[in-house]
C-alpha positions, 0 to 999 in steps of 0.5 A, a space after each residue: 655640663 663641663 664635661 661634655 665639652 671635654 673632647 681629648 685626653 688632653 682635655 680632661 688632665 687639663 679639666 683636673 687641675 683647674 682646683 681641688 673640687 674639678 679634681 675631686 668631680 673628675 676623678 670619681 668619673 671613671 668613664 672620662 678616663 678612658 682614652 689613652 694615646 700612650 705619649 707620656 707614661 705618667 699620664 698613662 699610669 694615672 689614666 689607667 688608675 682613674 678609668 678603675 675597669 672602663 673599656 679602653 679606647 686606645 690610639 697609637 701614633 707615632 709619638 707613642 711611648 713603648 713603655 706606656 704601650 706596655 702598661 696598657 697591655 696589661 689591660 688588653 682585654 679591656 681596649 673597645 676601639 683601637 686606632 693606629 694613626 700613621 705609625 708603620 713601626 708600631 703596628 707589629 704590636 697588633 699581634 701583642 694587642 690583639 693576643 688580649 684584646 680580640 674578645 673586647 675590640 669594637 671599633 679598629 680603624 688602622 690609617 697609615 702613611 704609605 711608603 715607598 718599597 715598604 711591604 706589610 710584616 706578615 709575620 706580625 699581622 696574618 692572624 690578628 684579623 680572625 675571630 673578632 667577635 665583638 668588632 662591629 666598625 673597621 675602617 683601614 685606609 693604606 694598609 694591606 690586610 688580608 681580606 680572605 683572613 678576616 672572620 667578624 661575624 658582628 661586623 656593622 662598617 666596613 671601609 678599606 681604602 688601598 687596602 689590597 696593594 701588594 697583595 693577590 686579592 680575588 673577587 672570590 676571597 672578597 666575596 667570601 669575607 662579605 658572606 661572613 658579615 651578614 649583619 653589614 649595614 655600610 661597605 666601601 672597599 676602593 682600590 684593593 687591587 683586585 688582580 684575577 679575571 672578571 668572571 661570573 662563577 662565584 655564588 651570589 652573597 646576600 647582605 639583608 641589612 645593608 643600607 649603602 656600598 661605595 666601589 673604587 674603580 678595580 672593584 666595578 671593573 671586577 664585576 664585584 657588584 653583580 654576585 651582590 643581592 641588593 635590597 632596593 633602598 640602598 645606596 650604591 656609589 662607583 667613584 673615580 671611574 675612567 671614562 674609557 672604561 664605560 666609552 667605547 669598547 666597553 667593558 662587560 663587567 662595568 656595563 653588567 654593574 650598571 645593569 645590576 643595580 638599576 635593574 634595583 632601583 626605580 629612578 625618579 630623578 637623575 642629576 647630571 654635574 660637572 663641578 664648576 672648578 674640575 682638577 685632576 683627570 677625567 673620571 666619573 662619579 655614579 651613584 645611586 640612592 632610593 627608594 623614590 631613587 635618584 642616579 647621579 653622574 658627576 665628570 670632570 669638565 670636557 667630558 660632557 659631550 660623550 657621556 651624554 652619548 654614553 648615557 643618555 644616548 640611543 645607544 646608552 649606558 642608561 636608555 639600554 639598560 634600564 626600562 624604568 626611566 618612564 618613571 623618571 620625574 625630575 632631571 638637575 643638570 648642572 654646570 653641563 650644557 648640551 647641543 644638538 637638540 635633534 640628538 635627544 628628542 629621545 630622551 623625552 620619550 623616554 622620560 615622558 613624566 618628568 614634571 622638574 627640570 632643573 639648569 644649575 651653571 650650564 654656561 652655554 648658551 644652548 643649556 635649554 635643547 635638552 627641551 627638543 622643539 615641541 609638536 602639538 602632536 608630540 610635545 616634549 615632556 608633555 606632563 613637564 610643569 616646573 623650570 628652575 634656572 640659575 645662570 645664563 637664561 640665553 633662549 628661555 624666552 623663546 621656550 616658555 613660548 613654544 610650550 604655551 603655544 603647543 598647548 604645554 605650558 609651564 606653571 612654575 619658572 624660578 629663574 636666580 643668579 650664578 657662582 657669578 652674580 646676576 646672570 640675566 642682566 634686567 630683571 624687569 625683562 624677565 617679568 614679561 615672561 609671566 603671560 607664558 607661566 603661571 607663577 614666576 619667582 626671580 632671584 630666588 635663593 639656593 644653595 649648591 653643593 658641589 661633588 667631585 669624582 672622587 666623592 669629594 666636597 670642592 665648594 658651597 655657592 649660596 645664592 645670597 650675597 656674595 658666593 663663599 668658598 668652603 676648602 676641599 677635605 679630600 679626607 671626608 669619605 661619604 658612604 654611598 
């Protein structure tokens, strides 16, 4: 059981020095000695002897010893996992490493610290991406690779971030690489520096096993997604889209990209969100998930009036290019507000089957104008049964009373506290709403996970007790 807690090379060597009995048990288990960082020559030599013929997990770091690496190269045909971490001066060793390890390597992670004026050494790395028969997982961050050279027929997980700078990357080169990866399940490409003008003159690529795709702004503008045959249960994410790309003079490729995905999922839930503590420029994160598909639009504060017109306007991308919005059953509005209910009546008309609407942290007093004034002949959201509110409740009583008077009363109303504590003053005043709804819940515990436009977690708010912030983790990558 102790061995299950030994996660690093340092842990193994420390545990082997506890006593003679522990040393005997650990030394007799070759699988425990397969991790190598090559920081110390003596430790590397001992580990190579104890792991016997087991596959090796090799991590090359800035402080790795070249002499120790040479010792490992003698066992190169047993390298199953290769990690290069912020180690530009060691990257030329990739050619030598791959000369012997190409048939065996299954996982390769390259994470480099990009430096100003640095250029990849093509002579040392040009051919190492060809003929990788066992490779199943490839993650590359801030290191330029020739994607047109990639040959990995058994690849399952591929993530490339800033992996195309200083190169001429084309849509066709990416499509060719994907064509040679028929087993691919997860795909993430961001900032591949596609320099080719968007075009539709490419043959479509089928990815029958794909479960999630996430692209950055360059890939969305290129129209790359429109050349992929996607299953209906796929999760798709577009991160850091500049707002100018989908507002005003909308690039046809961006609209075509959104339309391509919307035409393949039946949206059941739409989330429209803005982080409570925005940072950086105005960008948008668009995520699609199926089956029982959901659409999530995350933007920074201050842009939702523009986005309301882009996605919810009469000529917006959502309603113009998705004829299946009548299947939407849930709406979630987080950190945003809508003004001018008279321009939102078409939202109700486009989504007549909505049964649940949630308003989280909508600080402006007119949040409920999304529910325009109803009339007995054409009530807004005629099937609406449940409304949940966390935060300000200005106008809530008028809304629920109007719906009851118009013959479309709510069945359930839940009211809770927002991130800044109780927002509704005197809870006893809310108890008067019981006469307008079948069920009333006040102070229900709820948690909200915040996302940024880079698809990173900002904070986690809990409605129970004092809100507890969570540190931003910009190294977290969420596929799809």
